[in-house]
N, C-alpha and C positions, 0 to 999 in steps of 0.2 A: 632472553626467554625463548626457548625452542617452541615454535608454533605446533609441532607434532605433539609435544607434551601438553600444550595448552588445549589442543583438541581432545586429547584423552581426558583431561580434567573436566572439560565441559560435558563430555559424554557420560562420565561417571556420575556427575550431579544431575544431568538430565534424566538418566535411567535409575538413579538412586541404587545402583548395583554395579559392582566391578565385573561380574560375569556377563550381565546384559550389555554393558559398555563394550566388552571384548567382542561379543557377537556382532554388535552394530558396526564396529570398526574393522572387523576381520582380524583381530589379534587374539592371542591366547590370554587367559586371565593373568598368568604370571607376567606377561609383557605389560599389561595395563598396570599391575602393581609396581613394576619397575619404573614405568613412566611417572606414576604418581610420586614415588619416592625420589626420583631425579628432580622433578619440579619443586617438591618441598625442600629438597636440599639446596636447589638454586636460589629459592626465595628465603631460605632460612627460617621457615615456619611451617607448622602443620596446617594443611588446607582442608583435609577431609577426615571426619570421624569415620571409623571403619564399621562399627556395629552399634546402631544401624548407620548406614551410609548417609552422611549429612555434612553440610559445609561448616567449618569452624568460622569464627568471626573474620579471619583473614581470607578464608575461602569464599565467603559471601561477598567480601569486598572485591576479590579478584573476578568473580562472576559478573560484577557490574561493568568491568572493562573487557572481559574476554570475547563476547560475541562481536562487539564492534571492532576489536583488533583483528579477529579472524576474518571478518567480512572485508576489511580494508586490504588484507593480504590477498584474499581471493580476487578482489576487485583489481588490484595491481597486476596480478597474473593475467586476468582477462583483458585488461587494457593493453598490455604488451602484445598479447596474441592478436588483438584486433588491428594492430599497425600493419599487418601483412595480409589482412583479409577484408578489404573494402568492397570487392566485387563478389556478389552472391545473388543467386536467384531465390534464396530463402529469406523470409522475413517473419520474425516472431514478435508479436505485439502483446505485451502484458498490460492489463488495465484494471483499475478498481471498478466495481459494477456500475456506479453512476457516471463514470467518465466516458463510457462508450455511448454517445448520443448521435443525433443525425449528422452533425458536422463531421465527426470522425468517420461514420459510415460512408458518407459521401466522399471523403478524402480517400478512403480505401478503394472505393469504386473508381475514382479517377486514376489512382495509382495503377490499378489493374488495367485500365484502358490505355495508359501511356507506357507502362514498363514492360509490356510483353509478358511471357511466361513467368509466373511468380508463385512460388510455393509459400502460401501465407498461412500462418497459424495465429489465432487470436485466443488468448486465455484470460479469464477473470480470476482475480485474486485479491486478497487484502492489501492495504497500502504497503506494509513492511515487506511483504513478499514481492510486490511489483518492483519496489526499489532494489531489493536484493537481487532479483532476476536480472535487472539492467546492469547493476554493478558487477555481477559475476559472469556476465556473458550468456546467461540462459534466455535472455530476451534482448532483441535489438533495439527496442523502443518501449517506453512505459508511459502510461497515462494515469495520473493521480488527481484526485479532486478533494475539495474541502470548502468550507465557508470562509470568506475573506471580505474585507472592504473593497469596493470597486477599484480596480487597477493595482491592488496590493498583491505582492507575490505570496504564495502559500508558505506556511512555516514548515520547512523541510529540514531534515538533519543534514549534517555535512556530507555531501555526496562525492567529495574528491573531484577529480578532473572530469566532471560531467557537465552537460548543458541543460538548463531548464528554460522552456519557452512558455509564455502565457498563451493559451489556446482559445478557450471559450469561457464566457461569463454569461450566466443565466440567472433568472429570478429564483429565489429560494421559496419553498412551500412547506407548510406543515401538513402531514397526512393525518386525517381524522376518519373515524368510522362514519358511515353515512348518517347515522342517527344521533351524532354528537351535536349538542346545541350550537357549536361554532362552525359546523360543516357548511352552512349556507353563507358565511361571511365572504366579503370580497377580499379582506386582508385581516391579518392578526399581528399583534405585537408579541415577540418572543418573551420579553420580561413579564408579561401577564400570565405566562404559562409555566413559570418555574416550578410551581407546586403540583402540576398535572402529573398523571401517570405517563412515564416515558419508556420506550423500548431502547435498550442500550445495544446498538448494532454498529460498532465502529468500523467494521469491514464493508458495510453496505450503505449506511446513512451517515449524515454528519454526526460525529461522536458527541456524546454528552459532555465530555471534558472540553471539547472545542466550543460547545454552546455556552458553557460557564465562562470561558475566557472571553469570547467575543461580546457576550452580554454583560460582562463584568458584574455578575451576581452569583450568589449561591443558588442551589436548587438543581433542577433537571436530574432528579434522582431516578435510577432505573426501577421500574415495576417488574420488568422481565428482561433477561439478557438473550440476545440472538447472536450466534456466532456463525460465520460462514458468509457466503456471497449470494445467497438466494433472495433476490428482490421480491419474487412472488410469495415466498414464505413470509418475508417481512410484512408485505401488504396484507396477507391473510391474518397475521397476528394483530395488525392495526385495525383491520375491518372487524375483528371479533372483540375489540375493545380492550386489548391487553396494554395498549399504550400508544403514544404519539411518536412520530419520527419526522425528521427534516430531510428533504430530498430536493433536487432541482425540479422546478415546476413542470416543465414538459414531460419529464419522466413520471413524476407523481400523478399527473393528470391521466396518464395512460394505464395506470394500474387498476385492476378491477376491485370493486367493493369498498373503495375509499374515496374521500373527498380531498382534493388538494387546494389549500388556501394559501395565497401568497403571503410572504412575510413583509410587513411594512417597516417595522423597527426591530432592532437597529438597522442601519443602512448597510446591508450585506448582499453579496452575490454568491452564487455557486460557481466556483472557479475550477477549471480543469487545466492542468499543465502537462506539457510533454517533457519527458526526461530521456535524453539519449547520451551515450558515452562521448568522450572527447573525439574519438575516431570512429564515427558510425559507418555502417555500410552505406553504399550509395542509395539503396532502396529506403533505408531508415532515414537518411538525410532528406530525401524527397518527400516522404510521408510526413516528417516533422514540419517541413515547410507548408505542406498542404493543410495540416491540422491547425497550425498557428496562423493561418490566413495569409500566408505568403505565397506568391506565385513561384513555382519551381523554375529555375533557369533552364535554358536549352541545354546547357552543359550537364545539369543534374539529370535531365531526361535522357541524354545520350549515354550517361554513365551506367544507368540501371540495366 
């Protein structure tokens, strides 16, 4: 299966238009049509209905595989390129919003103090984007977070030849509006809140899907959906009574207009993990050690 044809197929269905896919890819519309015909001939079945543009049953099934296949191809290309690019004064760190806490900030400060001149870029993004950035070489290091049992690794997809390191574990907290009856509690049980109003904010807070899994119960239904990585926007929604959210306690306690109440049951922590490629740059390797609570070696510090 030609990956160029597969990319065209994904673009056609993403845009629901042959002409828009052609513009996005920099092809002519006739070239897109030829790519689609070649892919359908290769697989021996029709993949896309033309008017209106929509996937056939076979096309829908192929779309379940295509993004992961293309990501792994891009990851392989980036991994090979990194083999010859370990020394760099540039470091790009991608992170989910709740993953960048005091431990990471202090690690960045120490790296700046020991590494000399360093062009550092820090960008917040959703979990899938962070992982994709690391795999494809658009970020040197990634930080992702989620709820987990103490010392348990996060449930992450197959990342290929990358390394994940446990970094930070913190207490989880539910964010309530200040006038909520439970806002003054010392702790709350998540199973008692399954029927409450919740904010579905998977790129910013612990996802409701994850809460259902770790609590092994149904419920946690969204009252409102929040997309993006704006923590203060999420806090404003919670403060106005639109719903509850689960965040790490230190972060939740710093947000204005809300009360942060620790989670007592089930026994969970907010866990942050470092993701870096199999062949990281020296600066990325040193930062990963710092974030994961390991002292960088003298050799690490000389390399940067």
